[in-house]
C-alpha positions, 0 to 999 in steps of 0.5 A: 716907891721910886718916888720916895727913893728919888725924893730921898736921893734928891734931898740928900743931894740938895741938902748935903749932910744930915747935919744941915737938918739937925742944925735947924732944930734941936738934936733928938734925945734918942738915936734915930735908930731906936725911934724910927720916923712914923710917916703917917703922923708927919706934920708939915711945919714949913714948905720950901720950893726949889726950882730944879734949874737953880740947882748946881749943874752936877746935882741938876743932872742927877735929879734929871736922871732920877726924874727920867726913871720915874713912871707917868703913874708915879708922877701923877700920884705925886702930883695928886698928893700935892693937890690934896695938900692945901698948904702945898698947893697954896705954896706953889700958887704963891710962886706962880706954880701948880702941881704939874711943875712938881717932879719930886718931894721930900718930907723931913723934920717937918719941912716939906721940900717941893722940887719943881721944874719950870722949863 
């Protein structure tokens, strides 16, 4: 559960306001409060890989704080999920990375953002 919370917090820090997400696609026809997202049917349309070292220092510090509070079991579960998703594993491989570099993820509006730490 902390991984999900951490990924949401990290995504909020990285992406800024929800307007960024809405600017990428059409605005929903109904307010989100009336149509909660169904995580089980989430479709990955694109994958972004963000290196934690490329984040602004203040954001990177907050991300590192969240990562330090994540248990080894939670991190291993996250990495196993990445390995079980061929598209995500291929995107990491294309960047010269693998799931051992992954420290958090976020899936919103079909965009899977993978946060990796290389150093």
